[in-house]
Structure formats: C-alpha cells, structure tokens
C-alpha positions as CSV (number, residue, x, y, z in Angstrom):
1,M,-35.0,-140.1,-46.2
2,E,-36.8,-141.0,-43.0
3,V,-37.1,-137.3,-42.2
4,V,-38.8,-136.6,-45.6
5,T,-41.1,-139.6,-45.1
6,S,-42.0,-138.5,-41.6
7,W,-42.6,-134.9,-42.8
8,A,-44.8,-136.1,-45.7
9,S,-46.8,-138.4,-43.5
10,R,-47.4,-135.5,-41.1
11,V,-48.6,-133.2,-43.9
12,L,-51.0,-135.9,-45.1
13,E,-52.4,-136.4,-41.6
14,I,-52.9,-132.7,-41.1
15,S,-54.5,-132.4,-44.6
16,A,-56.8,-135.3,-43.9
17,A,-57.8,-133.8,-40.6
18,L,-58.4,-130.5,-42.1
19,F,-60.5,-132.0,-44.9
20,V,-62.6,-133.9,-42.4
21,F,-63.0,-130.7,-40.4
22,L,-64.1,-128.7,-43.4
23,I,-66.6,-131.4,-44.5
24,G,-68.0,-131.5,-40.9
25,C,-68.4,-127.7,-41.0
26,G,-70.1,-127.9,-44.3
27,V,-72.5,-130.6,-43.0
28,L,-73.3,-128.5,-39.9
29,A,-73.9,-125.5,-42.1
30,L,-76.3,-127.4,-44.3
31,I,-78.1,-128.7,-41.3
32,Y,-78.4,-125.2,-39.9
33,V,-79.7,-123.8,-43.2
34,Y,-82.1,-126.7,-43.6
35,V,-83.6,-126.2,-40.1
36,R,-83.7,-122.4,-40.7
37,D,-85.5,-122.8,-44.1
38,I,-88.2,-125.3,-42.9
39,T,-89.0,-123.3,-39.8
40,Q,-89.2,-119.8,-41.4
41,T,-92.7,-118.7,-42.6
42,K,-92.0,-115.9,-45.0
43,Q,-90.9,-117.7,-48.2
44,A,-92.9,-120.8,-49.4
45,I,-90.2,-122.0,-51.8
46,R,-87.5,-122.2,-49.0
47,R,-90.0,-123.8,-46.6
48,N,-91.0,-126.5,-49.2
49,Y,-87.6,-126.9,-50.7
50,P,-85.0,-126.2,-48.0
51,V,-81.4,-125.4,-49.0
52,V,-82.1,-126.0,-52.7
53,G,-84.7,-123.3,-52.8
54,R,-82.1,-120.7,-52.0
55,F,-80.3,-121.2,-55.3
56,R,-83.1,-119.6,-57.3
57,Y,-82.2,-116.2,-55.9
58,W,-78.5,-116.7,-56.8
59,F,-79.4,-117.8,-60.3
60,E,-81.8,-114.9,-60.7
61,H,-79.1,-112.5,-59.7
62,M,-76.3,-114.1,-61.8
63,G,-78.7,-114.1,-64.8
64,E,-78.4,-110.3,-65.0
65,F,-74.7,-110.9,-65.8
66,F,-74.7,-114.0,-67.9
67,R,-78.0,-114.0,-70.0
68,Q,-76.5,-111.5,-72.4
69,Y,-73.6,-113.9,-73.2
70,F,-75.3,-117.3,-73.2
71,F,-79.0,-117.1,-73.9
72,A,-80.0,-113.8,-75.6
73,Q,-79.9,-113.4,-79.4
74,D,-78.2,-110.5,-81.0
75,R,-81.4,-108.3,-81.0
76,D,-83.3,-109.7,-78.0
77,E,-82.3,-107.8,-75.0
78,L,-83.6,-104.6,-73.4
79,P,-82.8,-101.8,-72.8
80,F,-79.9,-102.4,-75.2
81,N,-79.4,-105.6,-77.2
82,R,-76.1,-107.2,-78.1
83,A,-75.9,-105.8,-81.6
84,Q,-76.2,-102.2,-80.3
85,R,-73.6,-102.8,-77.5
86,S,-71.2,-104.6,-79.8
87,W,-71.1,-101.7,-82.2
88,V,-70.3,-99.3,-79.4
89,Y,-67.6,-101.6,-78.0
90,R,-65.9,-101.9,-81.4
91,A,-66.1,-98.2,-82.1
92,A,-64.7,-97.4,-78.7
93,K,-61.8,-99.8,-79.2
94,N,-61.3,-98.4,-82.7
95,V,-61.3,-101.8,-84.3
96,D,-63.0,-103.1,-87.4
97,S,-66.8,-102.5,-87.2
98,T,-67.7,-104.2,-90.4
99,I,-69.9,-107.4,-90.4
100,A,-70.3,-110.3,-92.7
101,F,-72.9,-112.5,-94.4
102,G,-75.8,-110.1,-94.1
103,S,-77.7,-108.2,-91.4
104,T,-79.4,-109.8,-88.4
105,R,-81.9,-106.9,-88.5
106,P,-85.2,-108.2,-89.8
107,L,-86.1,-105.0,-91.6
108,N,-89.8,-105.4,-91.0
109,Q,-90.3,-104.3,-87.4
110,P,-92.6,-101.3,-86.9
111,G,-90.6,-98.2,-86.0
112,D,-87.4,-99.4,-87.6
113,V,-85.7,-96.8,-89.8
114,I,-84.3,-97.3,-93.3
115,F,-82.2,-94.7,-95.1
116,L,-82.6,-94.0,-98.8
117,N,-79.4,-94.3,-100.7
118,C,-78.8,-91.9,-103.5
119,P,-77.9,-93.2,-107.0
120,F,-75.1,-90.5,-107.0
121,P,-73.7,-90.6,-103.5
122,T,-71.4,-87.9,-102.2
123,L,-67.8,-88.8,-103.1
124,S,-65.1,-88.7,-100.4
125,E,-63.4,-85.7,-102.0
126,D,-66.7,-83.8,-102.0
127,A,-67.6,-84.5,-98.3
128,V,-67.2,-81.7,-95.9
129,P,-67.0,-81.5,-92.1
130,A,-70.1,-81.0,-90.1
131,S,-71.1,-77.3,-90.2
132,S,-70.9,-75.3,-87.0
133,V,-73.9,-74.1,-85.0
134,T,-74.1,-71.0,-82.8
135,V,-76.2,-71.3,-79.7
136,G,-77.4,-68.0,-78.1
137,E,-76.3,-65.8,-81.1
138,G,-77.3,-62.2,-80.6
139,V,-78.7,-62.9,-77.1
140,A,-76.1,-64.3,-74.8
141,K,-73.0,-62.2,-74.1
142,T,-70.9,-65.3,-74.8
143,P,-72.6,-67.5,-77.4
144,F,-71.4,-71.0,-77.9
145,I,-70.1,-72.1,-81.3
146,T,-69.5,-75.8,-82.0
147,S,-69.5,-78.2,-84.9
148,S,-69.8,-81.4,-82.8
149,F,-73.2,-82.9,-83.3
150,F,-72.8,-85.9,-80.9
151,N,-71.9,-85.2,-77.3
152,I,-72.1,-86.6,-73.8
153,S,-75.4,-86.3,-72.0
154,G,-75.9,-85.4,-68.3
155,M,-74.5,-87.9,-65.8
156,S,-73.8,-86.6,-62.3
157,F,-70.6,-86.9,-60.3
158,G,-71.9,-89.0,-57.5
159,A,-73.9,-91.2,-59.8
160,L,-70.6,-91.7,-61.7
161,S,-67.2,-92.4,-60.1
162,V,-64.2,-90.2,-60.2
163,P,-62.3,-92.2,-62.8
164,A,-65.5,-92.4,-65.0
165,V,-65.9,-88.6,-64.9
166,L,-62.2,-88.0,-65.6
167,S,-62.3,-90.5,-68.5
168,L,-65.3,-88.8,-70.0
169,S,-63.8,-85.3,-69.6
170,K,-60.4,-86.2,-71.1
171,G,-62.1,-88.2,-73.9
172,A,-64.4,-85.4,-74.7
173,K,-61.5,-83.0,-75.1
174,K,-59.7,-85.4,-77.4
175,A,-62.8,-85.8,-79.6
176,G,-63.7,-82.1,-79.6
177,I,-67.2,-82.6,-78.1
178,W,-68.9,-81.3,-75.0
179,M,-70.0,-83.1,-71.8
180,N,-73.0,-82.3,-69.6
181,T,-72.4,-82.3,-65.8
182,G,-75.8,-83.7,-64.9
183,E,-77.5,-82.3,-61.9
184,G,-74.8,-83.2,-59.3
185,G,-72.8,-80.0,-59.7
186,L,-69.4,-79.1,-61.2
187,S,-66.6,-81.2,-59.9
188,P,-62.8,-80.7,-60.3
189,Y,-62.8,-83.9,-62.5
190,H,-65.2,-82.3,-65.0
191,L,-62.7,-79.4,-65.5
192,Q,-59.5,-81.5,-65.3
193,G,-59.9,-83.0,-68.8
194,G,-60.3,-79.6,-70.5
195,A,-63.6,-80.4,-72.4
196,D,-66.4,-77.9,-73.1
197,I,-69.0,-78.3,-70.3
198,I,-72.7,-77.8,-70.1
199,F,-73.7,-77.1,-66.5
200,Q,-77.0,-78.6,-65.5
201,I,-79.2,-77.0,-62.9
202,G,-81.5,-79.6,-61.4
203,T,-84.5,-79.2,-59.2
204,A,-82.3,-79.2,-56.0
205,K,-79.9,-76.6,-57.5
206,Y,-76.9,-78.7,-56.5
207,G,-73.7,-76.6,-56.9
208,V,-75.5,-73.3,-57.2
209,R,-77.8,-73.3,-54.2
210,D,-77.6,-71.2,-51.1
211,E,-78.1,-72.5,-47.5
212,E,-81.9,-72.6,-48.0
213,G,-81.6,-74.5,-51.2
214,N,-82.5,-71.6,-53.4
215,L,-80.7,-70.6,-56.6
216,S,-77.7,-68.4,-55.8
217,D,-76.6,-65.7,-58.3
218,E,-73.2,-65.5,-56.7
219,K,-72.6,-69.2,-57.2
220,L,-73.9,-69.0,-60.8
221,K,-71.3,-66.4,-61.5
222,Q,-68.6,-68.6,-60.0
223,I,-69.5,-71.5,-62.2
224,A,-69.8,-69.2,-65.3
225,A,-66.3,-67.8,-64.6
226,H,-64.9,-71.1,-65.8
227,E,-64.2,-70.6,-69.5
228,Q,-64.9,-74.3,-70.1
229,V,-68.5,-73.9,-69.0
230,R,-70.2,-73.0,-72.2
231,M,-73.9,-73.2,-71.5
232,F,-76.4,-73.7,-68.7
233,E,-79.3,-76.2,-68.8
234,I,-82.3,-76.1,-66.5
235,K,-83.5,-79.7,-66.0
236,M,-87.2,-79.8,-65.8
237,S,-87.5,-83.6,-66.2
238,Q,-85.5,-86.6,-67.5
239,G,-86.3,-89.7,-69.5
240,A,-86.4,-92.5,-66.9
241,K,-88.3,-90.5,-64.3
242,P,-90.4,-87.6,-65.6
243,G,-92.1,-86.1,-62.7
244,K,-89.5,-87.4,-60.2
245,G,-86.3,-85.8,-59.0
246,G,-82.8,-87.3,-59.0
247,I,-82.1,-90.1,-56.6
248,L,-78.6,-90.7,-55.2
249,P,-78.5,-93.4,-52.4
250,G,-76.8,-92.3,-49.2
251,N,-74.2,-95.0,-49.5
252,K,-72.8,-93.1,-52.5
253,V,-72.9,-89.7,-50.9
254,N,-69.3,-89.4,-49.6
255,A,-67.7,-86.2,-48.2
256,E,-66.5,-84.9,-51.5
257,I,-69.9,-85.4,-53.2
258,A,-71.6,-83.8,-50.3
259,A,-69.4,-80.8,-50.4
260,I,-69.9,-80.3,-54.2
261,R,-73.6,-80.7,-53.9
262,G,-74.0,-78.8,-50.6
263,I,-75.8,-81.6,-48.8
264,P,-75.2,-83.8,-45.7
265,E,-72.8,-86.7,-46.1
266,G,-74.2,-90.2,-46.0
267,Q,-77.8,-89.3,-46.5
268,D,-80.0,-90.0,-49.5
269,S,-79.8,-87.2,-52.0
270,I,-83.3,-86.9,-53.4
271,S,-84.2,-83.9,-55.5
272,P,-87.6,-82.3,-55.5
273,N,-89.8,-83.6,-58.3
274,G,-90.0,-80.1,-59.8
275,H,-88.5,-76.6,-59.4
276,T,-90.3,-74.9,-56.6
277,D,-89.6,-71.6,-58.3
278,I,-90.8,-72.7,-61.8
279,Q,-94.5,-73.4,-61.8
280,S,-95.6,-71.8,-65.0
281,I,-94.5,-70.8,-68.5
282,D,-93.7,-67.3,-67.3
283,D,-91.7,-68.6,-64.4
284,L,-89.7,-70.8,-66.8
285,L,-88.9,-67.8,-69.2
286,D,-88.1,-65.6,-66.2
287,M,-85.6,-68.2,-64.9
288,I,-84.0,-68.6,-68.3
289,A,-83.6,-64.8,-68.5
290,R,-82.2,-64.6,-65.0
291,V,-79.6,-67.3,-65.5
292,R,-78.6,-65.9,-68.9
293,E,-78.2,-62.4,-67.5
294,V,-76.1,-63.5,-64.5
295,T,-73.9,-65.9,-66.4
296,G,-73.7,-64.3,-69.9
297,K,-73.9,-67.8,-71.3
298,P,-76.6,-69.5,-73.4
299,V,-79.4,-71.1,-71.4
300,G,-81.9,-73.7,-72.2
301,F,-84.0,-76.4,-70.5
302,K,-84.3,-80.2,-70.6
303,M,-87.5,-82.0,-70.5
304,V,-89.4,-85.2,-71.4
305,L,-92.4,-84.4,-73.4
306,G,-95.6,-85.8,-72.2
307,A,-98.5,-83.4,-72.2
308,Y,-97.7,-81.1,-75.2
309,G,-100.5,-78.6,-75.4
310,W,-98.5,-76.2,-73.3
311,L,-95.9,-75.9,-76.1
312,D,-98.2,-73.5,-78.0
313,G,-98.5,-71.4,-74.9
314,L,-94.7,-71.3,-74.5
315,M,-94.3,-70.3,-78.2
316,K,-96.9,-67.5,-77.9
317,A,-95.4,-66.2,-74.7
318,I,-92.0,-66.0,-76.4
319,H,-93.4,-63.9,-79.2
320,E,-95.3,-61.7,-76.8
321,R,-92.0,-61.0,-74.8
322,G,-89.8,-61.0,-77.9
323,I,-87.8,-63.9,-79.4
324,E,-84.8,-62.9,-77.4
325,S,-86.7,-64.3,-74.4
326,A,-86.7,-67.8,-75.9
327,P,-84.5,-70.5,-74.5
328,D,-81.4,-70.8,-76.5
329,F,-81.9,-74.5,-76.7
330,I,-84.3,-77.3,-75.6
331,T,-82.9,-80.7,-74.7
332,L,-85.5,-83.3,-75.4
333,D,-85.2,-86.6,-73.5
334,S,-87.0,-89.8,-74.5
335,A,-89.3,-91.7,-72.1
336,D,-86.9,-94.7,-72.5
337,G,-84.0,-92.7,-71.2
338,G,-81.8,-94.2,-68.5
339,T,-80.8,-93.4,-64.9
340,G,-79.2,-95.1,-61.9
341,A,-82.4,-95.2,-59.9
342,A,-86.0,-94.6,-60.6
343,P,-89.5,-96.0,-59.8
344,Q,-90.4,-98.7,-62.3
345,S,-93.9,-97.2,-62.7
346,L,-92.3,-94.1,-64.2
347,M,-89.5,-95.8,-66.1
348,D,-91.9,-98.1,-67.9
349,F,-95.0,-96.0,-68.4
350,M,-94.4,-92.2,-68.2
351,G,-93.7,-89.8,-71.0
352,L,-93.5,-89.9,-74.8
353,P,-90.8,-91.9,-76.7
354,I,-88.4,-89.8,-78.8
355,K,-89.8,-91.1,-82.1
356,R,-93.1,-89.3,-81.2
357,S,-91.8,-86.3,-79.3
358,L,-89.0,-85.1,-81.5
359,P,-91.0,-84.6,-84.6
360,L,-93.7,-82.9,-82.5
361,L,-91.3,-80.4,-80.9
362,V,-89.4,-79.6,-84.1
363,D,-92.7,-79.0,-85.9
364,V,-94.1,-76.7,-83.1
365,L,-90.9,-74.6,-83.3
366,E,-91.1,-74.5,-87.1
367,S,-94.7,-73.4,-87.1
368,Y,-94.0,-70.5,-84.8
369,G,-90.9,-69.5,-86.7
370,L,-88.5,-70.3,-83.8
371,K,-86.6,-73.3,-85.1
372,Q,-83.5,-71.2,-86.0
373,R,-83.6,-69.3,-82.7
374,V,-84.1,-72.4,-80.4
375,K,-81.6,-75.2,-81.0
376,V,-82.8,-78.7,-80.4
377,I,-80.7,-81.2,-78.5
378,V,-82.1,-84.8,-78.3
379,S,-81.3,-87.8,-76.2
380,G,-82.7,-91.2,-75.4
381,K,-81.1,-94.6,-76.5
382,L,-79.4,-92.9,-79.5
383,V,-76.2,-94.9,-79.3
384,N,-75.6,-96.2,-82.9
385,P,-75.1,-94.2,-86.1
386,A,-78.5,-94.9,-87.6
387,E,-80.3,-93.6,-84.5
388,V,-78.3,-90.4,-84.6
389,A,-78.8,-90.0,-88.3
390,W,-82.6,-90.4,-87.8
391,A,-82.6,-87.6,-85.3
392,M,-80.7,-85.3,-87.7
393,C,-83.3,-86.1,-90.4
394,I,-86.1,-85.1,-88.1
395,G,-84.5,-81.8,-87.3
396,A,-82.3,-82.2,-84.2
397,D,-79.3,-79.8,-84.1
398,F,-77.4,-82.0,-81.6
399,V,-77.6,-85.5,-80.2
400,V,-76.4,-86.4,-76.8
401,S,-75.9,-89.9,-75.2
402,A,-75.3,-91.1,-71.7
403,R,-75.5,-94.8,-71.8
404,G,-73.6,-95.0,-75.1
405,F,-70.6,-93.3,-73.5
406,M,-71.0,-95.6,-70.4
407,F,-70.7,-98.6,-72.9
408,S,-67.5,-96.9,-74.2
409,L,-66.2,-96.9,-70.7
410,G,-66.8,-100.7,-70.5
411,C,-70.3,-100.9,-69.0
412,I,-71.7,-104.4,-69.4
413,Q,-75.3,-103.6,-68.6
414,A,-75.1,-105.3,-65.2
415,L,-78.0,-103.2,-63.9
416,Q,-76.1,-102.4,-60.7
417,C,-76.0,-98.6,-61.1
418,N,-78.1,-97.9,-58.0
419,K,-76.3,-100.3,-55.6
420,N,-72.7,-99.0,-55.5
421,T,-71.6,-102.4,-56.8
422,C,-70.9,-101.7,-60.5
423,P,-68.5,-104.4,-61.6
424,T,-66.8,-102.1,-64.1
425,G,-66.1,-99.2,-61.7
426,I,-68.3,-96.7,-63.6
427,T,-71.1,-96.1,-61.1
428,T,-69.5,-97.1,-57.8
429,H,-67.3,-95.4,-55.2
430,D,-65.8,-98.6,-54.0
431,P,-62.0,-98.2,-54.6
432,K,-61.6,-102.0,-55.2
433,L,-64.1,-101.8,-58.1
434,Q,-62.8,-98.5,-59.4
435,K,-59.3,-99.8,-59.9
436,G,-60.5,-101.7,-63.0
437,L,-61.3,-98.4,-64.8
438,V,-58.0,-97.0,-66.0
439,V,-58.5,-93.4,-67.0
440,S,-55.8,-93.2,-69.7
441,D,-57.2,-96.2,-71.5
442,K,-60.9,-95.3,-71.1
443,A,-60.4,-91.7,-72.2
444,E,-59.1,-93.0,-75.5
445,R,-62.1,-95.2,-75.9
446,V,-64.5,-92.3,-75.2
447,A,-62.8,-90.3,-77.9
448,H,-62.8,-93.2,-80.4
449,Y,-66.5,-93.8,-79.8
450,A,-67.4,-90.2,-80.5
451,K,-65.1,-89.9,-83.5
452,N,-66.3,-93.2,-85.1
453,M,-69.9,-92.2,-84.4
454,M,-69.6,-88.9,-86.2
455,Y,-67.7,-90.6,-89.0
456,E,-70.3,-93.3,-89.6
457,V,-73.2,-90.8,-89.4
458,G,-71.3,-89.0,-92.1
459,V,-71.1,-92.3,-94.1
460,I,-74.9,-92.5,-93.9
461,A,-75.2,-88.9,-95.0
462,H,-72.9,-89.4,-98.0
463,S,-74.8,-92.5,-99.1
464,C,-78.0,-90.4,-99.0
465,G,-76.3,-87.9,-101.3
466,V,-75.6,-85.0,-98.9
467,A,-72.1,-83.6,-98.0
468,E,-72.5,-83.6,-94.2
469,P,-74.9,-84.9,-91.5
470,R,-76.6,-81.6,-90.8
471,R,-78.0,-81.6,-94.4
472,L,-80.0,-84.8,-93.8
473,R,-83.8,-84.2,-94.2
474,R,-86.9,-86.3,-93.5
475,F,-87.2,-87.4,-97.2
476,H,-83.8,-89.2,-96.7
477,A,-85.3,-91.9,-94.5
478,Q,-88.3,-94.1,-94.2
479,M,-89.8,-95.9,-91.2
480,I,-91.4,-99.3,-91.1
481,N,-95.2,-99.0,-90.4
482,D,-97.6,-101.3,-88.7
483,H,-97.9,-103.4,-91.9
484,G,-94.2,-104.1,-92.1
485,L,-93.7,-101.7,-95.0
486,P,-91.5,-98.6,-95.2
487,Q,-93.1,-95.2,-95.2
488,S,-91.4,-91.9,-95.8
489,L,-90.6,-89.8,-92.8
490,D,-92.0,-86.7,-94.5
491,E,-95.3,-88.5,-95.0
492,L,-95.4,-89.7,-91.4
493,H,-94.4,-86.3,-90.2
494,P,-95.0,-83.7,-92.8
495,P,-92.7,-80.7,-92.3
496,A,-94.5,-77.8,-90.6
497,E,-95.0,-74.4,-92.3
498,V,-94.7,-71.2,-90.4
499,K,-98.1,-69.8,-89.3
500,P,-99.0,-66.7,-91.4
501,E,-99.1,-64.4,-88.3
502,Y,-95.5,-65.2,-87.5
503,Q,-94.0,-65.1,-91.0
504,A,-93.5,-61.4,-90.9
505,K,-91.4,-61.7,-87.8
506,L,-88.8,-64.0,-89.4
C-alpha cells in the first residue's frame, strides 16, 4: 500500500511540475508574441492590439470552412450555395433527393429558369433513353457515337490528385459517360478506369509537345492509338481565366506530373495565354484539320465567348473551305467557370456568362446552317438538373461539369485548390490528405451522380411532355426577367433561321 501511495505521490509531483512548466512556457510565448507585435511596423492591428489581433487571421481562414455550415442560408453562398451542393451530395450518395414543405427558391430572381409542365406529361412507359449523337460523322476516320449528355469536364492530372483522377475514370466507366483530361496530358490513371476520354490540347501542348514545346504529330499519333481516346479538344480559353494560360504551382509539380507534361520538376507550370501557332481563324481551322488528319478522331475547340463578331468570320471561312473543314464540336465555357488558380481580375470580370453566350453561339451556328455539323458542348456551373435541362432547351448537344463531379468526390468548397492543402484529397498531392479519398467508394459516387443527373433531367423533360431530354426546346422554359416575371426563352432568344445564301447548302 505504501508503494502505491508513494508512486501516486510521485506521479502527482511530476504532473504538477510539468503543468507549471507548460504554463511558464505559455506565458513566455505570450510575452514574446506581445513584444513582437508591438514592435513590428507592418500591421496596425497587431501593433495596436498585440496577441489578440492575430486571431482575426485565424478566424478569417477558418471562416472559409465553417461559414457554409453555421452562417450561410441555403441559397446565399458563391460560387455554389448549400442547396446546389446538397443535391449533388445526395445524388452522389444515391440517397433520397426529395424535399419537403416547399421550395426555398424565391422564384422571382432575374435569370432564374422555370420549366413549363405539360397537361399531358410523358408517361413512364412512353419515355425513351436519350438519343445518340455522332460527332465527326462523315469527316473523321473514327467518329464518336455516344448517348451520354452529361459528362466530366476538363480537369488536369496535377491539378487533381491520383485517387481523384482514378475515381473519376472508374466512375465515368460505370455511368457510361466520358471524361476530359484537361490540359495536363494523358496519365495512366485516366486510362485505368476504362472510360471514354477527350484529350485536351492546351496552349503549352502538354503531353503532345516536342522538346521545343511545339505540337508533335508523332505524340499525337501515340495518344490517338489508345482506343479510349475518342476526341481531341484544342483549348483556346477557359471560364475562370479567359486570356490566361493554365497555372499549376511548383509545389504540385512532382516527378510523375513533370514526366507526363514534359516540363521540369518542382517549377511552376504556367501555360502561354494563347496558342503561339493559332493567331487567326485560318490558323485555327488549319490546326483542327491537322489534328484530325493525324489522329483520325473528331476535333473541336474550347473557348469562353467574349468578343463575338469573329464568329461570323469563322462561319464564312468554314463555308469557303467546305463544311468538312468545320470543327466537329465547340465546347463553350462560361465566364463563371472554375479553376484551381487564376487572377481575380479575370475570374470576376472577364468573358460572357453562359446564359448570354450559349444562345448566341447556337443561333450563329443555326443561321449559317452549321448546327447539325458542329456539335455544342457547354460547361459552367451546370451542376443541378434544372441547369442542364436549360442548356438542352437552348440547343446544347452535351453538358460537361468539373466542379459538380468534384462535389461528388466529396469537395466541401474549402477554396484550397491552389495551395496543395485540399482537406478532401482531391486537389492535393500530400499523401496524408489523399488517404481520405477512397477510390472504390468515390468511383461509385461519381457514377451515381451522373446517373441521377441524367435521370432527373429526364424527369423534367417528361414533365414538359417530351420523351427524352434531347427533345427539349426553348418554348419548354421561361426565365425570370428584370421585373420578376417569367418570360419565354423563345421570346428572349428567338430561334435563328438559316440565312438564304446558305439554305441551298443544307
């Protein structure tokens, strides 16, 4: 008994001494911080409010994580509010996505879309799967035929982690959709899942560049030799940074990424802000023809629409050369598109939003009789069924999403994409953070999200009285105008008619 008592007393003495020591260290640390703050001259808050003033930076940082849970209302946040994210999370988990007691959507905000239900909706037994679309028909040696109208937009390996790319690839295969590589090149992880792939050629030509950084026909052939690679997309610009090339911080450029891209390890990977070999409409059409000839696959280009007068010049040049010279598709990105890193001046103020640019592009193609020849792929914050259905009404052939699929992987909108500190393991190469992203689980969520999206867009289509989403038209929806009243899409954007001089060529 005495031994136990002695041992207990000894433990208490040590604990008390340790406690006093830690308190002393804490006091010394506070004194050091206090002296440091009142003597520094760079920050007025710290100088006037030593120690306490430091907490504002911590609260500001933590607010990025917690405001969405404690302070924001369902439809308050940007770039995506809780209502938008919650639907994606439920769809990805394949759980009940119904809600109760009425919508939290006010239904009077300018720009909001309302669909017009038909008094005689399409019955379940009369519904049909989405029709297939052929891209590059009669032009490419190997055209691409697909019925999937919702697919994965460009996200580069490097910007995304290994488990994220694997999850997307495997999930895309399960759902029967395609994925775009982004401008970072084709990695083994894109191929491993077995999904159809769109290879993106960025301004730096990553993955298909020679030692001087020029486009290599030999490397194009090597990429095209993969059966999974169905199409090639020349990226002219993207939503969050039109007029600015891709930015991958050096701390994310490891040896594997450097090898795939063909760049030095550990250095910032900054693409040119434009293709040095595409400086005119003729250059663009020449490049499309070159890549299509070398690869045998359909070729198109991606852009954010800003200045749009040049579209008439593009359409006229296509007719002068022959409609086989046209791009097989155009991917249209919105000015509110996303990225891991971009200047705020471009992200906030440059380019046209999709609600303006998509009707404009579709109508230009229609007026020149090229809408059937050139397929339209659209992206930009289209993460919920209503947004996808709106795009189909306007005339899109396909919708692609990047951030929607990031949410399906578990993204919490922590805004850490450019810092290699993503807490969900999606945009980081830190193994400790990547371990939270389990590929087998996330691949299922990717597939569920895609399937539930296409199902619910179908539900909207059936309510409008059509058998499948590709039959949606502008008269099926209305948009809230500046007076808070709905106005038909075909009044806001009257469908274009083919110009007389081009009708004979149809």
